[in-house]
C-alpha atoms as one frame of an Amber mdcrd trajectory, in Angstrom:
protein
  26.767   5.305 -17.356  26.199   2.902 -20.155  24.369   3.811 -23.303  21.407
   1.644 -22.119  21.013   3.537 -18.892  21.067   6.946 -20.574  18.744   5.921
 -23.539  16.071   3.779 -21.839  12.757   5.723 -22.268  11.660   7.001 -18.887
   9.142   9.485 -17.417   8.712  10.524 -13.808   5.350  11.448 -12.209   5.770
  13.970  -9.388   2.921  15.361  -7.238   2.265  18.663  -5.715   1.072  16.941
  -2.483   0.817  13.438  -1.071  -2.147  11.568  -2.393  -2.316  13.788  -5.512
  -2.568  10.725  -7.824   1.035   9.776  -8.548   0.681   6.149  -7.792  -2.620
   5.870  -9.798  -1.206   7.563 -12.822   1.982   5.421 -12.810  -0.221   2.368
 -12.447  -2.322   3.564 -15.476   0.658   4.253 -17.638   2.156   0.826 -16.883
  -1.103  -0.884 -17.874  -1.466   1.233 -21.129   2.149   0.489 -22.150   1.810
  -3.215 -21.300  -1.424  -3.401 -23.353   0.553  -2.064 -26.271   3.158  -4.708
 -25.920   5.873  -2.803 -24.115   8.002  -4.473 -21.367   7.687  -1.737 -18.834
   8.812  -1.478 -15.233   7.515   0.761 -12.414   9.935   2.400 -10.187   9.849
   4.518  -7.017  13.247   5.318  -5.567  12.040   5.970  -2.027   8.708   5.113
  -0.580   7.292   5.799   2.902   4.487   3.403   3.517   3.100   0.724   5.912
   1.388  -1.061   3.143   3.949  -3.552   1.678   4.280  -6.723  -0.367   6.622
  -9.603  -0.649   8.390  -9.856  -4.013   9.250 -12.895  -6.046  12.909 -12.577
  -4.991  11.854 -12.658  -1.269  12.180  -8.937  -0.335   9.766  -6.324   0.670
   8.580  -3.317  -1.406   5.730  -0.738  -1.154   2.291  -2.126  -1.913   1.805
   0.550  -4.620   4.816  -0.751  -6.591   3.432  -4.358  -6.348   0.161  -3.081
  -7.759   2.099  -1.259 -10.593   3.908  -4.485 -11.415   0.544  -6.309 -11.693
  -0.612  -3.498 -14.085   2.599  -3.890 -16.096   2.254  -7.604 -16.181   5.595
  -8.383 -14.559   6.414 -10.038 -11.180   7.035  -7.621  -8.265  10.763  -7.109
  -7.701  12.903  -5.375  -5.103  14.361  -3.183  -7.734  10.919  -1.531  -8.203
  11.283   0.123  -4.813  14.856   0.004  -3.531  14.251   2.172  -0.425  11.251
   1.678   1.666  10.687   3.556   4.897   8.160   2.018   7.434   7.354   4.587
  10.213   7.266   3.155  13.720   6.735   6.650  15.274   6.292  10.171  13.959
  10.116  10.633  14.003  11.472   7.103  13.433  11.223   4.436  10.706  12.601
   1.158   9.772  14.703   1.424   6.611  14.353  -1.323   4.184  16.962  -1.433
   1.327  16.715  -3.804  -1.571  13.928  -5.693   0.152  15.590  -6.271   3.534
  15.331  -4.388   6.812  18.495  -2.485   7.230  18.173  -0.321  10.365  15.861
   1.870  12.437  16.770   5.492  11.999  15.233   8.728  13.195  14.484  11.442
  10.628  17.760  13.385  11.059  19.968  10.283  10.870  18.250   9.045   7.757
  18.752  12.470   6.130  22.472  11.993   6.816  22.274   8.382   5.398  20.699
   9.509   2.052  23.933   9.484  -0.054  24.401   5.853   0.762  20.718   5.262
   0.088  21.176   6.884  -3.324  23.826   4.291  -4.266  21.177   1.541  -3.697
  18.619   3.520  -5.825  21.020   3.869  -8.734  22.011   0.154  -8.598  18.339
  -0.711  -9.017  17.891   1.853 -11.712  20.753   0.487 -13.704  19.442  -3.089
 -13.601  15.949  -1.949 -14.665  17.370   0.075 -17.604  19.226  -3.003 -18.739
  16.214  -5.233 -18.554  13.104  -3.251 -19.596  11.945  -1.321 -22.697  10.897
   1.651 -20.597  10.406   2.778 -17.006   7.666   4.789 -15.348   8.975   6.522
 -12.132   6.973   7.786  -9.187   8.062  10.511  -6.939   7.258  10.822  -3.253
   5.290  13.637  -1.543   6.289  16.902  -3.135   9.400  18.108  -4.989   8.888
  21.595  -3.485  10.014  20.701   0.048  12.885  23.148   0.091  13.978  21.995
   3.524  14.571  18.521   2.054  16.180  19.498  -1.185  19.725  18.772  -0.132
  20.429  15.130  -0.669  16.961  14.377  -2.224  16.692  10.932  -3.698  12.878
  10.754  -4.095  12.037  13.487  -6.482  14.204  16.093  -8.405  17.365  14.847
  -6.879  16.841  11.474  -8.542  15.451  13.074 -11.746  18.546  15.329 -12.062
  21.083  12.585 -11.594  19.201  10.267 -14.162  18.208  12.939 -16.651  14.514
  11.925 -16.216  11.829  14.185 -17.549   9.033  14.913 -15.158   5.248  15.656
 -15.276   3.412  17.261 -12.282   0.042  15.987 -11.093  -2.274  17.781  -8.697
  -5.574  16.827  -7.098  -8.414  19.382  -8.082 -10.854  17.704  -5.686  -8.838
  19.205  -2.710  -9.159  22.704  -4.063  -6.466  25.160  -5.036  -5.141  23.150
  -7.880  -3.699  26.103  -9.802  -2.020  27.389  -6.748  -0.488  23.897  -6.141
   0.845  23.658  -9.641   2.148  27.186  -9.993   3.556  27.260  -6.451   5.301
  23.948  -6.923   6.924  25.054 -10.096   8.125  28.357  -8.632   9.801  26.609
  -5.735  11.966  24.505  -8.028  15.351  25.527  -9.264  15.747  26.651 -12.881
  17.170  23.300 -14.107  14.254  21.539 -12.287  11.696  23.797 -13.795  13.070
  23.070 -17.219  12.789  19.310 -16.508   9.054  19.644 -15.909   7.283  18.889
 -19.277   3.655  19.556 -18.333   0.845  19.267 -15.786  -1.884  16.673 -15.172
  -4.978  17.540 -13.078  -6.580  14.618 -11.370 -10.054  13.860  -9.884 -11.982
  16.395 -11.826 -15.793  16.350 -11.800 -18.023  19.109 -13.094 -18.426  21.412
 -16.172 -15.150  21.270 -18.156 -15.975  24.569 -19.851 -15.672  26.340 -16.492
 -12.192  24.931 -16.024 -10.820  25.853 -19.417 -10.130  29.539 -18.649  -7.979
  28.362 -15.704  -6.097  25.831 -17.886  -5.314  28.592 -20.435  -4.145  30.970
 -17.693  -1.884  28.139 -16.205  -0.240  27.432 -19.612   0.284  31.257 -20.320
   1.596  31.797 -16.756   4.102  28.911 -16.786   4.791  28.142 -20.430   4.008
  24.409 -19.674   1.285  22.504 -21.340  -1.689  20.803 -19.490  -1.328  17.221
 -20.652  -4.643  15.977 -19.319  -7.592  16.433 -16.945  -8.302  13.024 -15.439
 -11.952  12.391 -14.296 -12.802  11.423 -10.721 -13.247   7.581 -10.818 -15.565
   6.152  -8.108 -15.124   2.762  -6.544 -11.694   1.757  -7.976 -10.538  -1.446
  -6.338  -6.837  -0.660  -6.215  -4.379  -1.187  -3.379  -3.682   2.063  -1.447
  -0.155   3.087  -1.011  -0.544   3.931   2.625  -3.530   6.256   3.557  -6.651
   4.636   4.931  -9.413   5.135   2.309 -11.279   8.284   2.754 -14.721   7.215
   1.556 -16.983   4.260   2.460 -18.295   2.243  -0.382 -22.015   2.797  -1.108
 -23.981  -0.421  -0.927 -27.614  -1.524  -0.572 -28.975  -4.658   1.111 -25.839
  -5.742   2.969 -26.175  -8.651   5.313 -22.908  -8.761   7.458 -21.491  -5.936
   9.353 -17.753  -5.777   9.741 -15.554  -3.226  11.442 -11.875  -2.679  11.965
  -9.902  -0.182  14.115  -7.738   2.415  12.369  -4.959   2.396  14.876  -2.103
   4.866  14.415   0.409   2.414  12.791  -2.055   0.292  10.975  -0.216  -1.620
   8.208  -1.229  -3.597   5.179  -4.827  -2.456   5.578  -5.328  -3.462   1.931
  -6.114  -6.901   3.480  -9.546  -5.321   4.277 -10.379  -4.141   0.705 -12.221
  -7.460  -0.210 -14.589  -6.657   2.763 -14.822  -2.881   1.629 -15.944  -4.000
  -1.855 -17.985  -7.115  -1.140 -21.596  -6.378  -2.054 -22.961  -8.261   0.981
 -20.722  -6.638   3.496 -21.264  -3.353   5.366 -17.574  -2.566   6.227 -16.446
   0.406   8.307 -12.969   1.476   9.524 -13.490   3.010  12.986 -11.267   6.057
  13.773  -9.979   7.455  17.025 -12.546   8.394  19.504 -15.464   7.038  17.399
 -17.802   4.689  19.251 -17.347   1.072  18.501 -20.743  -0.079  16.936 -22.316
  -3.466  17.282 -21.288  -5.715  14.421 -20.995  -9.417  13.297 -17.227  -9.445
  12.763 -14.167  -7.379  14.136 -11.004  -7.577  12.166  -7.693  -6.501  13.878
  -5.422  -5.737  10.973  -1.583  -5.528  10.869   0.473  -3.036  12.826   4.069
  -1.622  12.578   4.126  -0.773  16.268   2.091  -3.562  17.948   2.657  -2.439
  21.512   1.805   1.249  21.030  -1.200   0.399  18.909  -2.417  -2.085  21.576
  -2.135   0.774  24.030  -4.215   2.863  21.692  -6.750   0.219  21.561  -7.059
   0.272  25.326  -7.305   4.093  25.362 -10.128   3.868  22.777 -11.916   1.096
  25.013 -11.630  -1.461  22.105 -10.532  -4.166  24.602 -13.793  -3.740  26.469
 -15.762  -3.595  23.230 -14.120  -6.753  21.907 -14.926  -8.775  25.066 -18.541
  -7.571  24.934 -18.737  -8.509  21.220 -17.539 -12.019  22.064 -19.887 -12.432
  24.956 -22.736 -11.759  22.574 -21.514 -14.364  20.120 -19.541 -12.181  17.637
 -16.441 -13.162  15.694 -12.898 -11.746  15.670 -10.152 -12.170  13.095  -6.564
 -11.073  13.932  -4.105 -10.624  11.064  -0.243 -10.430  11.711   0.043  -7.723
  14.377  -3.680  -8.299  15.165  -2.796 -11.911  15.874  -0.044 -10.697  18.335
  -2.481  -8.525  20.109  -4.875 -11.444  20.830  -2.278 -13.330  22.873  -1.455
 -13.228  26.538   1.790 -11.202  26.298   4.159  -9.261  23.945   7.692  -9.627
  24.739  10.315  -7.104  23.400  13.605  -8.015  25.075  15.675  -6.118  22.438
  13.655  -2.903  22.461  12.739  -3.210  18.803   9.478  -1.269  19.201  10.576
   1.018  22.042  11.885   0.348  25.539  12.872  -3.306  26.288  10.327  -5.187
  28.238   6.891  -6.863  28.118   3.283  -5.735  27.931   0.075  -7.843  28.359
  -1.914  -8.581  25.260  -5.610  -8.882  25.151  -5.357 -12.395  26.664  -8.020
 -13.917  24.213  -5.809 -16.699  22.960  -3.289 -18.779  24.945   0.159 -17.784
  23.450   2.959 -15.228  23.801   4.870 -13.351  21.130   8.502 -12.367  21.379
   9.748  -9.888  18.933  13.070 -10.780  17.000  15.276  -8.758  14.731  14.948
 -11.177  11.810  11.907 -10.332   9.660   9.961 -13.241   8.078   9.240 -12.506
   4.428   7.456 -15.073   2.273   4.718 -15.665  -0.217   2.421 -18.481   0.835
  -0.205 -20.748  -0.408  -2.414 -23.261   1.449  -5.916 -23.648   2.845  -8.144
 -22.671   5.581  -8.796 -25.163   8.364 -12.585 -24.491   8.037 -15.297 -26.575
   6.518 -14.483 -26.985   2.772 -10.771 -26.261   3.201 -10.924 -23.164   0.925
  -7.589 -22.389  -0.797  -5.761 -19.228   0.095  -2.764 -17.335  -1.311  -1.087
 -14.436   0.424   2.147 -13.460   2.138   3.645 -13.114   5.569   5.680 -10.094
   6.861   6.428 -10.150  10.570   9.221 -10.007  13.208   7.544 -11.920  16.003
   7.778 -15.504  17.099   4.493 -16.644  18.612   4.282 -19.824  20.647   1.711
 -21.442  22.912  -1.082 -24.057  23.168  -3.456 -21.941  21.067  -1.536 -23.048
  17.907  -2.519 -26.632  18.533  -5.699 -25.711  16.777  -4.481 -24.129  13.507
  -6.418 -21.510  11.300  -4.628 -22.495   8.141  -2.322 -25.193   6.553   0.341
 -23.659   4.419   2.036 -25.584   1.565   5.627 -26.437   2.519   8.436 -28.387
   0.943   7.779 -31.463   3.094   4.032 -31.178   3.228   1.371 -28.987   4.803
   2.467 -26.763   7.778   0.020 -25.702  10.521  -0.265 -22.037  10.997  -2.322
 -19.581  13.043  -4.952 -20.436  15.637  -8.762 -20.925  16.098 -10.260 -20.577
  19.601 -11.998 -23.531  21.090 -15.337 -21.807  20.984 -14.751 -21.034  17.239
 -15.170 -17.339  17.813 -11.628 -16.111  17.166  -9.323 -16.780  14.239  -5.739
 -15.588  14.105  -3.183 -15.838  11.342   0.076 -14.117  10.127  -1.198 -14.449
   6.520  -1.720 -11.195   4.729  -4.115 -11.485   1.668  -6.423 -13.659   3.865
  -9.545 -12.534   2.025  -8.083 -12.267  -1.479  -9.204 -15.595  -2.993 -12.959
 -15.859  -3.585 -13.174 -19.289  -1.918 -11.403 -18.146   1.311 -13.454 -14.912
   1.355 -16.786 -16.807   1.121 -15.600 -19.423   3.717 -14.604 -16.662   6.216
 -17.839 -14.737   5.741 -19.788 -17.943   6.390 -17.700 -18.614   9.491 -18.650
 -15.018  10.604 -22.323 -15.849  10.157 -23.264 -15.087   6.540 -23.415 -17.306
   3.559 -22.804 -14.945   0.599 -25.506 -14.539  -1.974 -23.037 -13.600  -4.747
 -19.422 -14.893  -5.516 -17.103 -11.976  -5.273 -13.542 -12.372  -6.751 -11.286
  -9.582  -5.468  -8.508 -10.342  -7.897 -10.790 -10.286 -10.987 -12.423  -7.051
  -9.713  -9.019  -5.491  -9.370  -8.017  -6.447 -12.926 -11.213  -4.926 -14.268
 -10.591  -1.712 -12.475  -7.054  -1.512 -13.656  -8.462  -1.621 -17.191 -11.141
   0.880 -16.309  -8.384   3.208 -15.025  -6.216   2.657 -18.115  -9.150   3.359
 -20.368  -9.894   6.637 -18.629  -6.335   7.830 -18.748  -6.043   6.806 -22.466
  -9.100   8.976 -23.120  -8.142  12.002 -21.172  -4.327  12.165 -21.251  -2.405
  13.397 -24.368  -0.346  10.230 -25.026   0.959  11.621 -28.312   2.813  14.279
 -26.273   3.955  11.720 -23.841   5.316   9.608 -26.700   8.342  11.875 -26.719
   9.490  10.169 -23.544   7.588   6.816 -23.404   7.002   4.350 -26.274   3.299
   4.701 -26.620   3.294   4.926 -30.416   6.422   3.040 -31.345
């Protein structure tokens, strides 16, 4: 390896569990370093997530790495997440390498493929080391999965190859935080244990003095320092890596009720965040076997397995609920996979989502979708075909080709090289809007226009992007206050 690769400052955040706070901490460190004038890159060797983003170079990466790029003040790039796994079943996933769909593999076959995947990881790592002042790395899941240690590319396997120091983060809000940290450390090899430089405890709330004896015991037991205890921050508007948000936002005086189904392979549900956080909107994600409540607007989000998620909708009686909702004048928006569900038929002649064949859609719009192996990846701008022609900016990620008379009445007009291009569909009765555009609600103008279309003229102007920027700074401020950056300066240039 070149001198640049071996000397570029780097630090890896690994977690005792999934959702321990790895993504959030890496995001915060990127923002802190950027605010101090450092040219910093986020990096996650391997990510498993159904929330993804389109990069400036036309590839696909995990949504969390796109957010970390925003925090770092740099354009999202495929090298920030060279391997992305997008599960289509509990045992099978689409493998995206350097931003492009490579193959669909089951878990065992992917385990055999990992040595080749590691080559792609190291190619991206070398490019980042040559370009950036420093790199903050995020692990995946837990490094203590002894059954996956062989050929590991996501945690200690990567750290050992690149000589990357590691800090471990654990979530105290789940309980058992000391057991998580000690147990994880104990399951590592001696060289991996040496690589761990300290611990971070996340989501703490309560009396710190009651925690201190445990921290002292932890340091004495392991010989590793506790580098920080991070507070539980409520209401952060930050893109989730994958998990559907656990808590509903507390609001008062909401005027529009919006719901969305949490089907098993829901993807890019961060599209719904502007609705979750809008002060005028009572937004709820409805889980399996929960009754479908009355509402003003139903949003059908994206899906990685449209046919099976459509079958799930029918099992949960959503098809009946949607038709009843429309009979009483309610509105429906379908985004990407949600658009495909609204049509008359889904055709999968190549068996891309299961057995080759066709299944009926909800039949609410007059078109059919045929799945194709080539994935459409593009960032888009344009405007809604609604009164006021509100501007929108988002991205499209889909493998289907949808055609039919419904598209004679477009939902959006997208900017193209030769002029505006019609996209999506609005039903003749103006109750259903369908589009392939993710990020549909992200611009304040489009958000307000869509809420007004659904029956509510917003009393306040809510800007999702500005809110996210404020919360990135709020997160960075909290981490600066509660994390020992002087110690971390041994590995990252906070004080240089």
